[in-house]
N, C-alpha and C positions, 0 to 999 in steps of 0.2 A: 665742830672741829674741822680743821682744814689740813690737808696733807699734800705734799709734792712727791711724786715718784719720777726718778730719772732711770729709764728702763732701756735695756738692749732689745730683747724680744719679749713679747707677751706669752711667756711659757705658762702652762696650766696652773702651777702653784702660785705664781704671781697674780694671775687673773683671779684666782680664788681668794687670795689675800685682799686684793682691791675690792672685789665684790662684797666680801664679808665686812670690810670696814664701812662701806657705803650703806649696806642693808642693816647691819647689826649695831653700828656705832654712829649713825647719822653723820657720816663724814663726807665732805666735799673734797674732790681730788683733782689737782692739776698735774698733768703728766707730759713727759717728752719721751719719745722712743726712737730707737735706731732701726728696727726691723731688718736686722742683718740676715736672719734665716727664716723667721716666722713673720709673715706679712699680715696675718689676721689681726685685726684690731678689735678689742672688746667694745661693745655698745652698751653703756650703762647710764643710768640716771646720775646726775651730780658728778659727772666724770668728763673731763676734757683732755684730749691728748693730741700732740702735734709732733710730726717728725722733726728731730732736732736740727736737721739740715735746712729746714724751712725758715729758720731764724738765725741771726747771728748770735753768738754766745752772749754778747753784751745785752741783746734784746731779751734773751731767756732770763738772764740774771735780773734785769729790770722787772720783768713780768713776775718773777718769783718774789722779789722784794715787795712789789705792789700787792701781791696776793696775800702776803703776811701769814704764812702757814704756821701751824703748831709743831709740825715735824716734817723732816725731809728724809726720804729714803732713796739711796742710790744703789742700783743694781748694775754694776759695770764700771769699776774704777780704772778699767783699761781704756775707757773713752776719754781722751785728753780734755775735751770740752767739759765733760761732767766734773772732772777733778778741778779744773780751773774755776768753774761756777761754785763748787762746794767750798773751795778755799776763800773765795770772795764772800760767800754767805756766812762763813764762820766768823768773819770780822764784823759783819753787819747785823745779822739776826741772832739773837740769843735763844736759839731753839736747838733741839737734838738734830744732828745731821748724821744719819746712820747708813753704814755700808753693809749690804749683804755680803756674806762670805761663805762659799762652799769649798774653798781651797784648803787642801791639807798641807801641813808642813812636811816637806821632803828633804830639806836641808840642801837644796841645789844652790849653785853659785848665784843664780839670779835671785832666789829667795833670800839668801844671806845678804846680798846687796840691798834688797828691799828693806830688810830689817835694819841695816845700817843707816839708810837714808830716810827711814820712816819718820823720825822727828821733824824732818824738813819737807816731807812730802805727804804721806798718808795721814799722819796725825795733824797736819795743817788743814786737812780737808774734812775729816770725819771725827765727830765727838765720840762715836760708839761704833763697834763692830757687831753686826747681827749674824752670829755664827750658826751654821747648821747643826753642829754637834761637837763632840770631844776633839776630833782631829782638827777641826777648824778653830776651835778654842785655842789649841796649841799654837797655831800660826798667828792668831791675834796677839797672843802673849809675846811671841817673838818680835812682833811689830811694835811692842812697847806699850800695849794697852793694859791698863790695870784690870783686875777681875771685875771691878765695879763698872767698867766701861765696855764690858762684853756681855751681850745678852744672847740667849740660845733660842733654838726652835724656829729658825728662819724658814725652813723647808717643811712642808706638810703635804701629805696625801689628802685627797678628797674623801675624808673618812665617811661622810654620809653616803657617798656612792658605793664605795667598796665594802662597807659594813652591811650592805643589803644581801650579800651572798649568803645563801642558806647552808650552814654547816651540818645541820641535822640530817639533811638528805645524804650527805657523804657518809654518815655513819651506817646507813643502810647498805650502801654499795660504794666503798671508797674508790674514786677514780685513780687508775694506775697510769698516770701520764705526767712525766716531767715536762715543765714548760719553761722556755727561755723567752723573754720579751726585751727587745732592744735592737740596737744597730748591728748589722752584719759587717763589722769592721775588724781590722787586725787586733786592735787593743782590747777587744772583748773576750779573748781567750777561747773562742769557739773551737779552734783546732784542738786545744787541750781537752775540752769537754767531749768532743766527738771521738778522740783517741781513747779516752777513758770509757766512754759508752761502748765503743766497738770491742773493747777488751773484756767486757763482761759476758761470760759464756751463757749464763742462765739469768735472763732478764725477768723471768716470772710474769710474762704478759705485760710488763711495763713498756710504755712507748715514750719517745722524746720528740717534742714539738718545738720548733723554733719560729717565733713570730717577729717579723720586722722587715727591714729593707737595708740595702747596703751593697758595697762592692763585692762581697763574697757570696752573694746570693746564688748566682749561677753555678759556682763551683760546689756549693752546699747541696744543690738540687741533685747532683750526681750520686749522692750517698743515699742508698735505698733504705738504710736503717733508721732514718730520721724523717720527720714530717715537717715540711716548710710551708708556712702561711704568711701572707702579705701583712704589712702594717695595717692596723685596724683602729677604728675609733673606740672610745671607752665603752660605749654601749655594747659593741661586738666583743670587746675584750672581757667584759664581765661574764659573758656566756662561756668564753674559753676558760677563764679561771674557775668557774663553777664546775667545769668538767675536767679539771686538772688536780693533781695530787701533791705537787711540790714545785716550787720555783727554783731554777738553777741560774746562778749568775757567776760565770767563771772569769770575770774581768781581770785583766793584767794591770789596769789603772782605772780608778773610779773615784772621783772626788766625793760623791755622796751616793747616788743611785736611789732616786725616789721610788723606783719600781720595787725595791725591797720593802719600803714602808707600805706601798699599795698592796703588796702580796701579804704582808703581815696582817693588815686590817682585813684582807679578804679571807684570812684563815688558812693560808698555805704554809706548810712547813717550808723551810728555806735552806738551800745549800748554796753558799757563796764564798768568794775568796775573802781573806781577812783584810785586804787593802781597801775594800769598799767602805766609804765613809759612814754609811748607815748601819754597817754590820754590828758594831758594838751596842747599838741602841735596840735593834730588832731581832738579833739572832744570838741565842745562847746555846753553846755546844751541848747536845744531849737533852736539851729542854724543848726546843721547837725546831731544831735543825742542826746544821754543822757548818763550821767555818774551816776552810782549807787554805793552804798556802797557794799563792798565785803561781801559775805556770808549773804546777805539780800534778802530773797525770796520775801518779799512784795514789796520792791523797784524794784526788777527785773521784777516782774509781772506788776507793774504799768508802767514801761518803755516799756515793750512789748505791753501793751494795747494801750499806746499812739501811738506807731508806727502803730499798726493794725487799729486804728481809723482815721489815716490820709488818705486823698484822694490822687489820683494819682498825681495831680499837686503839692500838698504839699510834697509828697515823692520825686518827681523830683527836687524840689527846694532844699531839703535836700541833694540830690544826687550831684547837681552842687556845693553846698557849701562845701561838703566833698572834692571834687576834688580841689577846690580853696585852702583849707587848706593843702591838700596833696602836693601841688606844692611848699610849703614854704621850703621844704628840698628836694633837688635833688642830684644826684651823682656829678654834677658839683659844687654845693654849698658845699657838703661834702668834696670833694677833695681840693677845693680852701681854705676851712677853715684850712686844714692841711698845704697847700703849703705856706700860709702866714708866716709860721715860718722860711722859708728858705730865 
């Protein structure tokens, strides 16, 4: 089997997908990348990738036609060259041309325009949309794709890695630490989280740790009621999660939030805002965590207090249920969702 990937950045979930296709499905892959933010390029057998600016779009098109792939996957239809190539390939190669989508439907003017012009633009380029979940499925439908031309599960955590976290140890002495993992930027709702946290008078020995980097980092350091840690690799992150009791994600806007899936597989109860794309898949109110309205300090405070007031056994049950939900999407499920098109 042969596949083509047109990528913006080699983010972890896409590297995982490509690696699994090669190792588990004997796939050869030809790829082009933008390297807009992430410059690290995976080194894998049966995998060749080139920066898309190193060749003219006509040359890339000719290379793909000559390669004669069984499937083409595009991650980034905001790259004009990718869309141009996909439109040309649609007319020449009778293979699935699939676009990743982690974009939610918000009903903005721009999205409504995209929906109107989709028959002359997006649908001319892609035979299928590979949506992350329910919210992305809605947008794909607005673009005019039939249910049969929308597949799911495009984003997946590295389940093998995060499933290694030992939950039984937590039953013996459940860690009382809320953890946030992500960028320290305005859209992440950290001000709401911290106001809610500071408003809790009796924290019952719970702590709040924020892990990441961003423009708000220096200002956050001045708050002595929280712990700030630098961005860390996944090996270091596993240790932090093992010693934490609940993920907090207070985002004001979040297309998907893969960290929710990673936390669920890790067995962390989760408190997140209901606008997070991954929330309906991995968080059920009162089952393994709580969903709150974005930018609502009172709801966030109440959710934190509920977690704080739970005993160790209740927290452990939430932990096990998070892992149960997290295993509904795995790399194998994600990849086979794609391969059903071939």
